[in-house]
N, C-alpha and C positions, 0 to 999 in steps of 0.2 A: 182644829186650826181655825183662827179667826179669818174673816173676809179680808182684813188688811194684810195678815200674814200670807194668805193665799195669793193675793195680788202681787206681793213682793217676789214670790217664786217665779213669776212670769218674766221678771227682768233677769237675764242670764248673768252669771258670774264667770269671770275668765281672767287668767293672768296675761292674756294677749292684749296688746295695745289697741284701744278702740279707734274707730275711724273718726277722729275728731280733728278740728283745725289746729289745736295746740296740744303738744305733748310735754309735760313737765319731766325733768330729769332727776328729781329728788326734792327733799326738803332742805332748804337753805337755813332758815331760822324761823322761830315762832316768838312773838313779842307779847308780853303780859303786862297789864297795869299792876305794878308792884306797890309795896308799902314804902319802907325806907331801906336804905342801902345796908345798914348794919344787920338788920334781921334777915334780909334776903341773902346776903353773903354768908351769914351764919348757917342758914339751912342748905343752900345749894353748893357752896364751896366746902364749908367746914364739916357738914354732916354727909351729904351725898357725894362729895369728892369731885365736883365739877370745877375745873380750873377757871378762874376769872381771867379771861383773855383780853378784854378791852373795856375801858371805862371812858365815857366822854359825855358831853351834854346831849340831851335829846335835841336833834337838829331842827325839829319843828317847834320846840318849846325849851329854850336853854335854861329855864328855871328848874328843869328836871334833869336827873342824871340817867344815862343809858348804860346798863350793865350787860355785858356779854359773857355767857358761860359756855364752855365746850362740854357737851353732854357725854362725850366719850368716843364718838366716832367721827368727829369733825362737824357734826350738826350742831347748830348753835341755838341756845335759848337765851332770850334777852328780856330785860325788865326796865320799864320806866319807873324810877323811884324818886322820892322826895323826902327830905328830913322832917317835914311837917305831917307825914302820914303814919299813923299807928298801924300795927299789924292786927287785923281783926281775927275773931275766933272762927267765923264761918262765913259762907257766902250764899247768896240767892242768885241762881243763874236763870236767865230768861232765854227765850229763843234767840239764837245767834251768839250766845255766850259760850264760854268754854266749860264743859262738864268736868273734864279732868285731863291731866297730862300724864303720859305713860313713858317710863324709861326702862330700858333693859338692864338686867344685872346677870352676872355669871351664876349658873346653878350652884356651883360650889360655894358661892358667897351668900346664898339665900338665908341660911340660918344665922350667919354672922350679921347680916343686915337686920334681922329681927332683934338680935341682941343689942345692936347699936341703937336702934330706935327705943328699946327698953331703957338703955342707959341714958338716953336723951329725954326720957320722960314722955315720949310720944305714944299715943294710942295707935293701933293699927289692926287690920283684919286680914287674914290670909284665906284664899279660896283656891280650890282646884277648879279651874275653868274648863275642864274637859281636854283641851289641846294645849293649854299652857297653865302656869301657876302665877297667881297675882297676889300682891300685898298692897293694901290701900292705907294711906295715911293722909295727913294734911300738911301743907307748908305753912310758913309764917303768916301768909295772907289769907289762910283759910281755904286755899284751892286744894281740891282733891288730887293727890299724887299717887299714881299706880307704879309699882316696881314689879316688873314681870320677868319671867325666865321661861324658856321653852322646855317642855317636858322631854322632847326628843332633839337629838343633834341633827342638824342639816345645814347646808351652806346658806349664808345670808342672802346671796343673790338668787336663790331658788325659793325664797319664802313665799312669794306670790303664787308660784306654781304649786307649791305644796298645799297652801291654804285653799286654792281654787279646786284642787283635786279632792281634798278632804270634804269640801262643800258639796261637790258633785256626788260623792259617795254617800254622804249623809242624806241628801235629797232622795237618792235612789232607794235608800232604806226607810225613808219616811220619818227620820228622827227629827226632833224639834231643834236640836242644836248639834254642833260638831263635838264629838266625844273622842276619848282616847283611842277607841278602836278604829275610828275613821282616820285619825292621823296615822296610825300604824299601817292601815291599808293603803293610804296615799303614798307613804314612803316606799312600801313594797312595790306598788305599781310603777313608781318613778325610778326604781332601781337604786334607791338611797338606803344605805345600811340602817337598820332599826336599832338605834342606840338610845336607851332611855336614861335620863339623868336621875341621880339619886336626890330626891326631894322629900321634905317632911310630909307627914299626913296632914290633910287639910279638909275642911268642910267643902261640900259641893256648892259652888256659887252659881246657882241657876235660878234664883228668885222664884222658886216654886213651879218651874216648868215640869 
């Protein structure tokens, strides 16, 4: 384990609310600098199935349009777009930039999602991330998009508790990252039925750990 990794373990992880002056209640929306409306709508509405729920001028710069998409649970993803912007092939992200956006999909839809991306001519990679499954592709602006599904069934409102428990178990075992066995142990400890979703085989996405 590197010195940097060792120092990170000294900062505790917990699902409990920290003693901080502000407590957020959830994610309302995320806004991205987009390309143009046509390409953005084609990807997020027509391919990923996010309803376009609001369109209006960017209130800080009326020369741009502000598109609002419902990601599926009432959380909103918005884009500032302009007709004079082309959709680039890739991006270079600096410190403070967005590395990727991740959206959840139902486990029973995972293989259909892969087929839909194939039909759309989009490349993608699928990885078994230990405690969840991830598919990576790019949107019309070159932004990395992750589509993920949980390997096990558990209530959404207990996700933080489940992950924090899996984290504690993997640290106690000295594992480099949270694996399938740590998730199963966390669910058992928390009294949540261990119900594994039926997902396709995939390479381990651990970047050589």
